[in-house]
N, C-alpha and C positions, 0 to 999 in steps of 0.2 A: 343286550349289553356285550359290548365288546369283549370278546374272549380274553384281551391282554389284562383286564381288570380282574378276571377270576384264577387268583392265585391261590396255593395253601396260605400263606399269611393273610391273604386278604380273608379267608375263610373261617379265619379262626376268631375275627374280630367279635364277634358275638360272644364266644367263650372268654376273650379278654375280661369282660365286664365280670364274670362270674369270679375268674380267678383271681382277679384284681392285681395282675403282673405289672410290675413297674414298667414303663412305657421304653426305658431304655435298652432292657432286657429283649425287647422285640426289635428294637432299631439299631442295636449295635452289632457291626460285622463281625465280631469274634464270636457271638452266642449262635447258638444251632438253630434252626428253625423248628417250631414245635412239632411239625409234621416229619420231621428228619428230609425234608428237601433241601436239594442242594440252595444256596444263599447265592444272591448275586454277585457277580464278580464286581471288582473296583469300578472297571469302566460302565457297569451298568448303575452303580451308586452314582457315578457321577452324572449319568445321564437323567437321573431321577432328581439328582440335586439342582440342575438346569431347569428341570421342568417346573420343580417346585418354585425356582427364583421368579421364573417368568410368570407363573401365577400371580406370586405376589407383588411383581411390579405392574401387572397388568390391572391389581386392584388399586394401588398407589394412583397410577395414571389416571384412572376412572373416578378416583375420589377430588383428583385436581381440577378435572373436568366439571365434576358437580359443583365445585365450589367457584372456580373461575367462571366459567360461562354465564352464570346469573349476574355475578358483580361486573361482567363486561356488558352485559343489557343493560343492567340497572344504571349503569354509569352513563351511557348513551341516552337513556330515557330522562335522567335528570338534568344533562345538559340540554336536551330538548326542551323540558320544563322551564328552564331558565328563560327562555324566548316569550314565556307567558305572562302576561300582567298579574300583579300581586292578588288582584281578588280571584284569580282563576288557578292559584296554587293550590293541589290536593292538600287535604289534611292528613295527619298522622295516620287515620285509619286507611284513606285510599293509598298512600305510601306503603303501608305494611302489605295490601293486598296485592300491590305491584310488585315488590320484594318478592312475597309468597309466589306470584304467579310466575315471574323469572325463575325461582328456583325448581318449581314444581314441573312447570311445561317447557323449560328449557334445559336445566341442570340436570334433572332426573332422566328423561329420554335419551340424552348424550351418555349418559352414565350407564344405564342400562344395554345401549349398544354395545359399549366396550367390555361389559359384565358378560352378554349374553352370546351363545352360550358357553358354558364353563368349558374349560380345556379337557378337563377329565372329569366324567360325572360319577358321583359315588354312588354306590351300590348299598350303603348300610341303610338299612332299614332302622327308622324310628321307633321309640318306645312310648306307649301309651301315656298321656299325663294326668294323673289321678288329681282329684281335688286335694287331695293332702300335697302332693307335689306343688300344684299353683298355689296352694295355701302358703307353703314354705317359700316359694320363689319370692310371693308378695313380701314374707316379712324380712327375709334377707336382702330386697331391694330398699325395704324401709330403713334397715340399719346401714346399709352401706350408703344410702342417701344424706342421712343425718351425720354419717362420720366424714363423708366427702364433703359435705357442706362448711362443717368446721374448719376441715383442712384448707378448702377454697379461702374459707373467709379469714383465716390467718395469713396464708400466703397473700391474698389480696390486699388486707391491712398492711401486709409488711412492705409490698411493692408501692403501695401508695406514700406509706410513709416514708419510703428512700427517694420519690420522686417528688415528694412534695404536691402529689396532686390531691384534690377533694375526694372526699369517698363517691366513689362510683354509685349509680342508681340500682338497687336490687330488681330482681325479676319482677317481683310482685308490683314495685313500682312502677317499672315498665308496662306491665300488663294494666295496671289500673287508669291508665292513658287512652284506653281503648273501650269500647263496648263491648259488655259481657258477652253476648252471641258472639261476637268476633273472636272472644278469647276460648270460647266455648269449642268453636269450629275449627280454629287453627291448632290449637294447644292440646285437645282432648280427641279431637276426630281426625283431620287430615294429619297432622304433624306425626303422631304416632304411627299411623299405615304407613306413609311414605318412608319414615326413618327406618322402621323396621323391614321395609321392604329393601331399602339400600344397604344399611349397615349390618342388617342380619341375613335375610334371605339370599339377595344375589351377591353380596359379597363373601359370605359363608359358603354359600355354595361352589364358590371357586376355590376357597382356602381349606375346607375341610379334609377333601382327600389326603391333603398333607398334614394331618395331625390335629384333633381337636383345639390341644392345650394352646398352640401357636395362632391357629385360627382366631379363636375367641379373644387372646390378649391382644391381637394386633387389630381386629375389627373394633373392640373397646377403646384402644389407644387413640385410634382415628376418631370415635364416637365423642371422646372427651375432648381431644384437640377442636374438633370440628364447631363445637360450642362457642369456640372464639374468645372467651374469658376465664379468669381464674376463679371466678365465683362458681361456676359449673363446671370446669374441667375435671376436678377429680370426682365428683359425685356422679356426673356424668360416665367416665371412666367404670367407676364401681360397678353401676346399676348396670352398665352394659354387659358387664362380665356375665350377670344373673340373667339378662335378656338372650345374650349369646350361647349361655349353657342350656338354657331351655330349649332353644331351637336347635342346637346341635343333638340334645338327648331325644327330643321328640322328632324333629326333621319337618315340623308342621309349624307355619310361621302365625297360624291364627291364634297360637298360645301367647308366643311374646308380644303380639299385637294387642291381645285382650289385656294382659298385663302392663303393658305400657300405657294403654288407656285409663286402667285403673289407677295407676301412678300417677298421672298426669292430672286426673280429676281430682284424686285427693290431697295432692302436696302444690297444684299449681292453681287449678279453679277455684276450689273451694276457698284456698284464704282471699283472693281475688275477691269472691262473690261476698264473703263474710266483712271485707272491708268497704262494700258498696251499702251495706246496712246503715238508715241513716241513723239509728238509734246508737248513741256510742256505747251506752252501757251493754247493749246485746252484743256491740262489736267487742268489747272486752271478755265477755263470757265465751261467747262461739270459738274467739281466737285462742283463749285458754284450754278449753275443750279440745279444739283441734291440735293445738300444740301438745296437751299431754297424751292424747290418744296415739299421735304418731310416735311420740317417745316410747309410750308402753310398747307398741308395736315394733319398733326398732331394739328394745331391749329383750323382747320376747324372740325376735329375730336372731339376734346375736347367741342368744343360749342355745336354739335349735341349731344355729351355725357350729357352735362347738360341739354339740351331741353329735351331729350328723355330717360333718367333714368327710369323716371317713368314708362315706358313699358316695362321694361325689368322683366319680372315676371319667377319665377323658380317654377315649380312642387313640391309639398311635395313627401314625399316617398308614393308609392302606397300600402306600409303595413303600418298599424298605428305603429310608433315607441314611446318611452318614450319621453316627452318633455323635453327639457333642459339635453340631454345626448349625444349631438352630440360629444364631445371631448372624451369620452369614447368610442362611436361606432368606430368612425373614427380611432383614435390613440391607443385605450385601446387594442390592438392585437398583436400578435406574428409578422407577417407579416409586418406591417406598423413601428412598433418600430426598428425591425431590417434594414427595408429599410432606413429610416431616420437616422439610426447610420453608415450603410454603406455608403450612397452618400455625409454624412459630412464628413466621414474620407477620401472619396477621394477628394472631396473640400478642405479640408486642405493639405493632400498629394499635391495637384497640386500648393500650395505655393510652 
């Protein structure tokens, strides 16, 4: 590890969790370092701030490429397909696989090239994830999913009413048009792995050295907007907070991948599979059981969130950053400005 990363400030990060000192007490220039070591000069704070802004800009630009490159390739493919006779046109399943191939074989590699290696490697060691922590994370995700879904449904309905547009297809309706095995493959296996690598592992590896709270918030913000519709925006942002915190806490991507797989299986694949049952009575029974089970899990998640929220501690930046400049550091850079504009435009075009 580079000697530059071994500072008295950094050495006290693990003790930070036990002491539960507010992050502003660690980052504010006017407060003394817990070791009694001299604090960085104003010039050093400016250098650290510039480094953090470059890291956030790098993540923003990488996610633009991750989204834009597949769209460009898919557009070219669609133009080529226009010259094929009608009987040779691919069906919805083939189109879906082509779209996923563009995203995973074009967008993902380009995104990873821009994110690897991270400009500053974090030396914070993760903590083990017990069965209790994983269960709580799942319950929190269920609560946030239902809360975010209702928010998204309300906003989506309001927007459709204002635009006079017909109701948009739900995610379940969309999934019902493709074979069940394709739904299982893409939404339960491939999707969670790719999304956790892109939005958590590689993006957070770049941002975590500059503070866990901002890193988790920003990657969740991108994760929500990247879903491209109001129906998913809010719940994707909220469950992204859970996935992001789990990775920041453990520094092991396997935990958030497993949680994401379980979440998508229960909330995406199961409802789709239930709707494929030919017996309508059984569909109604199983749909009611699924709805009540997820609602009970969400209520339990809310209860434990209220009981345990004080135990949720986020490490501050590993390098001292100027106090009260989070907004300028996170969004005051080219990459994040362009990414926000780009994703908002895609969201509006989807209407």
